[in-house]
C-alpha positions in Angstrom: 8.6 -27.2 -7.8 4.6 -27.9 -7.1 2.3 -25.8 -4.8 1.6 -28.5 -2.4 4.7 -27.5 -0.3 3.2 -24.1 0.4 0.7 -23.9 3.4 -2.2 -22.2 1.3 -4.2 -24.0 -0.8 -3.9 -23.4 -4.1 -6.7 -21.4 -4.8 -5.6 -19.2 -1.8 -2.2 -18.9 -3.7 -4.2 -17.9 -7.0 -6.1 -15.3 -5.4 -3.0 -13.9 -3.7 -0.2 -14.1 -6.7 -0.7 -16.2 -9.7 -4.5 -14.7 -10.8 -4.1 -11.4 -9.1 -3.1 -8.8 -11.6 -2.8 -4.6 -11.5 -6.5 -3.5 -12.5 -6.6 -0.4 -14.8 -10.6 -0.2 -14.8 -13.0 -1.3 -12.4 -16.6 -1.3 -11.8 -19.2 0.7 -10.4 -19.8 -1.8 -7.3 -18.9 0.4 -3.9 -15.9 -0.2 -2.2 -16.9 0.0 1.7 -15.4 1.2 4.8 -16.4 -2.0 6.8 -14.4 -3.7 3.9 -10.7 -1.4 4.2 -11.4 -2.0 7.7 -11.1 -5.6 7.9 -8.1 -5.5 5.1 -6.5 -2.8 7.7 -7.3 -5.5 10.8 -5.6 -8.7 8.8 -2.5 -6.6 7.6 -1.3 -4.4 10.7 -0.1 -7.9 11.9 2.7 -8.1 9.4 6.2 -7.9 10.1 8.0 -4.6 10.9 11.1 -3.5 12.0 10.9 -3.0 15.4 6.9 -3.0 15.2 6.9 0.2 14.0 3.8 1.4 12.3 4.5 4.3 10.0 2.1 4.0 7.3 -0.2 6.2 7.1 -4.1 5.6 4.7 -5.8 8.3 3.2 -9.5 7.3 1.8 -10.1 9.6 -1.2 -13.8 9.3 -1.0 -15.6 12.9 -2.4 -15.9 14.3 -5.6 -13.2 17.4 -4.2 -11.0 15.6 -3.0 -10.6 13.1 -5.9 -10.6 16.2 -7.8 -7.9 17.7 -6.0 -5.8 14.3 -6.1 -6.3 13.3 -10.3 -5.0 16.8 -10.9 -1.7 15.8 -9.8 -1.3 11.8 -11.3 0.5 11.5 -14.6 -2.0 11.8 -17.6 -2.0 8.1 -18.0 -3.2 7.4 -14.4 -6.0 10.3 -14.2 -8.8 8.3 -15.6 -8.6 5.4 -14.1 -8.3 7.0 -10.7 -11.1 8.9 -12.1 -13.7 6.4 -11.6 -12.3 3.8 -9.6 -14.8 3.1 -6.8 -11.9 4.3 -4.2 -8.7 5.7 -4.3 -5.8 5.3 -0.8 -3.1 7.4 -0.2 -0.8 5.5 1.2 2.2 7.6 3.1 4.8 7.3 5.9 4.3 9.2 9.2 7.7 10.5 9.9 6.8 10.7 13.3 5.7 7.0 13.9 8.5 7.5 16.8 6.2 8.8 18.9 4.2 5.4 19.6 7.3 3.0 19.9 6.9 3.1 23.8 3.4 1.6 23.3 3.9 -0.4 20.2 7.8 -1.9 21.1 7.1 -1.4 24.8 10.4 -3.8 25.9 12.5 -0.7 24.4 10.6 2.2 24.9 13.6 4.2 24.7 14.3 3.4 21.1 11.6 6.3 20.6 14.7 8.9 20.9 17.9 6.6 21.8 17.7 5.3 17.8 14.9 7.1 16.4 15.6 10.9 17.9 16.9 12.6 14.8 14.5 13.1 11.8 17.3 11.6 9.0 17.3 8.2 10.5 13.5 8.4 11.3 12.6 9.0 7.5 14.8 6.2 6.2 13.2 3.7 8.6 10.1 4.6 8.0 10.2 5.1 4.7 11.6 1.0 4.2 9.2 0.4 6.2 5.8 2.1 5.5 6.7 0.7 1.9 6.5 -2.8 3.5 2.9 -1.9 4.9 2.3 -0.9 1.4 3.0 -4.4 0.0 1.2 -5.8 3.0 -1.8 -3.4 2.0 -1.8 -4.6 -1.3 -2.1 -8.3 -0.5 -4.4 -7.8 2.1 -6.9 -6.0 -0.8 -6.5 -9.1 -2.8 -7.3 -11.1 0.3 -10.5 -9.3 0.5 -11.5 -10.3 -3.1 -11.1 -7.3 -4.5 -8.6 -5.7 -7.0 -5.5 -3.3 -6.6 -4.3 -0.7 -8.8 -1.3 0.6 -7.3 0.3 3.5 -9.1 3.6 6.0 -8.2 3.1 8.1 -11.4 2.2 11.2 -9.4 3.5 14.7 -8.5 4.6 13.8 -4.9 5.4 17.0 -3.9 1.8 18.2 -5.0 0.0 15.8 -3.2 1.9 15.9 0.0 1.2 20.2 0.0 -2.4 18.9 -1.3 -3.4 16.1 1.4 -0.2 16.3 4.4 0.2 20.0 5.3 2.3 19.2 8.5 5.5 18.5 6.9 5.5 15.0 8.3 4.0 13.1 6.0 5.3 11.4 2.3 3.3 10.1 0.1 4.6 6.6 -1.1 1.7 5.5 -3.4 -2.0 5.6 -4.6 -4.2 2.6 -5.0 -7.4 2.5 -6.7 -9.3 -0.3 -5.5 -12.6 -2.1 -6.6 -13.8 -4.8 -8.5 -12.2 -5.5 -11.9 -14.0 -4.1 -14.8 -13.7 -4.5 -18.3 -10.7 -4.9 -19.9 -8.7 -4.4 -16.5 -5.5 -6.2 -17.1 -2.6 -5.6 -19.4 -0.9 -8.8 -20.6 1.3 -10.2 -17.7 5.1 -9.3 -17.8 7.7 -11.7 -17.2 9.0 -12.7 -14.4 13.0 -13.4 -13.4 13.4 -17.5 -13.1 14.3 -18.9 -9.4 17.5 -19.4 -10.6 18.3 -15.9 -11.7 17.1 -14.7 -8.0 18.5 -17.2 -5.6 21.7 -18.2 -5.0 23.6 -20.6 -1.6 26.0 -20.1 -0.1 
């Protein structure tokens, strides 16, 4: 099947998917707050269940905070995170339901009727924040930057270090910037259409 059935032109498809890769090295070019805000202002429109928005983003800019974060990463992730122009910690806010009366106004009772119990919020929040992590990565690519998302870390350590209220749970750490020298590993294979899709 050719790409001409898709609404985006081929260059945009390549930027977001086919040519985009997880970066392991970056140039020294900084990533500005304006770039990150533009990314967020784009991806905030992506769909979630009941318009819940549990994703929280912590931008790690100070050397002291970077050092604290790196100490909780697996050894293979430490150097690239220490050297990335910008690092974002992406987490779930398990108290997202407090915002539902304004974010889902046609059913404001959902805050208590559906999400009054913490285990229900944790399950729904984690799933929908994970969706938002994916949207964020695509948004980084749409901005002409490379993302290096990672889950190789001590989650409990990061939570204690950066989310002391107990209401947040780290999902991913994402290095962001322009790709540097030898940024990519060889692309791994993907499953074919017929291995994934069935029709009933």
